[in-house]
C-alpha positions in Angstrom: -22.6 16.6 3.4 -19.3 17.8 5.0 -16.1 16.8 3.3 -14.8 14.9 6.4 -17.9 12.7 6.4 -17.6 12.1 2.7 -14.1 10.8 3.2 -15.1 8.6 6.1 -17.8 7.1 3.9 -15.4 6.6 1.0 -12.8 4.9 3.2 -15.1 2.6 5.0 -17.7 1.7 2.4 -16.4 2.3 -1.1 -12.7 1.7 -0.7 -12.7 -1.2 1.8 -15.9 -3.0 0.9 -16.0 -2.4 -2.9 -12.5 -1.7 -4.3 -10.5 -3.9 -2.1 -12.8 -6.8 -1.6 -10.8 -10.0 -1.5 -7.5 -8.2 -2.2 -5.6 -10.8 -0.1 -6.1 -13.4 -2.8 -5.5 -11.3 -5.9 -2.4 -11.5 -8.0 -1.9 -7.8 -8.4 -0.3 -7.1 -11.7 0.8 -3.6 -12.9 -2.3 -3.2 -15.1 -4.7 -3.9 -12.2 -2.7 -1.7 -9.8 -2.9 1.3 -12.2 -6.6 0.7 -12.7 -7.2 0.8 -9.0 -5.1 3.9 -8.6 -7.0 5.7 -11.4 -10.3 4.7 -10.0 -9.3 5.9 -6.5 -8.1 9.3 -7.8 -11.2 9.8 -9.9 -13.3 9.2 -6.8 -11.2 11.4 -4.6 -11.3 14.3 -7.1 -15.0 14.0 -7.3 -15.3 14.0 -3.4 -13.0 17.1 -3.4 -15.0 18.8 -6.1 -12.1 19.1 -8.6 -11.7 18.1 -12.2 -8.5 17.3 -14.0 -8.1 20.9 -15.1 -6.3 22.2 -11.9 -3.5 19.7 -12.5 -2.9 18.9 -8.9 -0.7 15.9 -8.0 -2.3 12.8 -6.7 -0.2 12.7 -3.6 -1.2 16.3 -2.8 -4.9 15.5 -3.1 -4.4 12.4 -0.8 -2.5 14.4 1.7 -5.2 17.2 1.8 -8.0 14.7 2.2 -6.1 12.4 4.6 -6.4 9.3 2.5 -3.8 6.5 2.4 -2.5 5.5 -1.1 -4.4 2.4 -2.3 -1.1 0.5 -3.0 -0.1 1.0 0.6 -3.5 -0.1 1.9 -3.3 -3.3 -0.2 0.1 -4.0 1.3 -1.2 -3.4 4.8 -4.2 -5.7 4.2 -2.0 -8.5 2.8 0.4 -8.2 5.8 -2.5 -8.5 8.2 -3.7 -11.5 6.3 -0.3 -13.2 6.6 -0.3 -12.3 10.3 2.4 -9.6 10.5 
């Protein structure tokens, strides 16, 4: 499966429907925020085909794959929920 299609599937199905289900109502503490970020990066590295060995920065991987940071996406979803 091409990488672009993998990222589209990740963004629409895994990230929005699984990871961020009901995020509008969560109280997002630091522990949960870090857990979401670790989970996202683990999935993105797997989609890219990397391991932790290359020591690439998370924001470089997100930029290369064209994926928005999960914290930013939570903020966008909450603002949409509040009507802004």
